[in-house]
N, C-alpha and C positions, 0 to 999 in steps of 0.2 A: 407680328413684330415682338411680342413678349416671347413668343414659343422661339423665335430665333435666338434670342439671348439665353434662354434655358439650353437649347441644343448646343450653343457655342461653348457655353459654360461647361456641360457635361462632356463635350468633346475635349476640352483642355483638362477637366479634373478627373477623368476617368482613369489615365494611367497611375496619377498619384493614389487613388483610392485602391486600384487593384494590387499595386507594389505595396501598399501600406498594409493591406490586409495579408498579403502573401508573406511579408516580412513579420507580421505579427504571428502569423502560424509556426514560421521557422523558429523564431524566438521561444515560443511555448513547447515546441518539440525539443529544441536543444536544451532548455531549462530541465525539463523531465529527464533527459538521457543524462546531463551533467549531475543533477540531483541524486539519480540512481548510483551513478560512479562513485559519488562522494559518500553515500550510504555503504556502498559494498566495501570501499577502502576503510572506511572508520570501522565496519565490523571485522575486516580482516585485521586491523591492528587491535581490536579489543581482545582481553584475555579470555581464554575459554575457562569459565567458572562452574563449579557443581555446588549448588547449595542446597540447604532443606528449605521445602517450599510446599504450599498447600493450594489445592486447584478452588479458586474462589467462584470463577464463573466461566461459561462458555457461549459462544455465539457464532452464528454463520452469517454471511453475506452472499447474496445472489445476484448476479449480473446477467443481463442478457434473457435469452428464453421467450421472447414475444414473437408471435408468428411462427415462421419456419427458421429462425435462428437458434442455435444451440445456446444453452446456460451455463455458466461456470458457477462453482459454490467455493467460497473463501472460508477457512475455518481458523477462528480464534480462541485462545485460551487465556484467562488472567490468573496469574500466580500471585501469591502473596509470600514473601520471604520472611525470615525470624524478625527482622527489623521493624516489620509492619509495611514495608514499602511494596506496591503491586506493580506488575508489568503484564501487559498483553502482549503476547507472541503470536505469529501467525504458526500454524501446525498444519501438517497434511491430514488427511481424512481418516486415515487408519489410526494415527497417534490421538485424534479428536474422539475417535469412537471408543477408544480404551481408557479414556479419562472420565471420571465422574467428579461433580462438585463435590468438595469435601475430602477428596483423595489427597493424602500426604505422602512425601517421597522426597527423592532426590532431583531437582531441576538441573539439566545441564544446557547452558546456552552461551553463545558468543555475540556482545552486542545485542542486536535485535534478532538475531538468529537462533531459534530453537534447535536445540541438539538431541533432546532426549527427556524423559521423565521415568525415573523407576519408583513404583509405589512402593511404600513400606508395608509389610505384612502385619 
């Protein structure tokens, strides 16, 4: 008898749980897409700046790579500008390899987009 109650409850509640989880997944995906579009638009509206800066630190972030899956490596460099402010920008692997902590030069960026770093001699 108690089992009948449980099965009747699950039969009626299943559609709500199913569609609730589906809606939650859709909301998460949409918020990620909208957040990306907002950041892209903000970067496009930001001025392109070239400022004196120093490379303070470098780091990498690896994702994937377990079992038979491929891995991805993300590269980040933290720059310190003359005012003392620091910013961490994502860079590509080639630029990452050409920079060392302590390097000084001209940093070119637009919003959160790294555009280049020319070392001073």
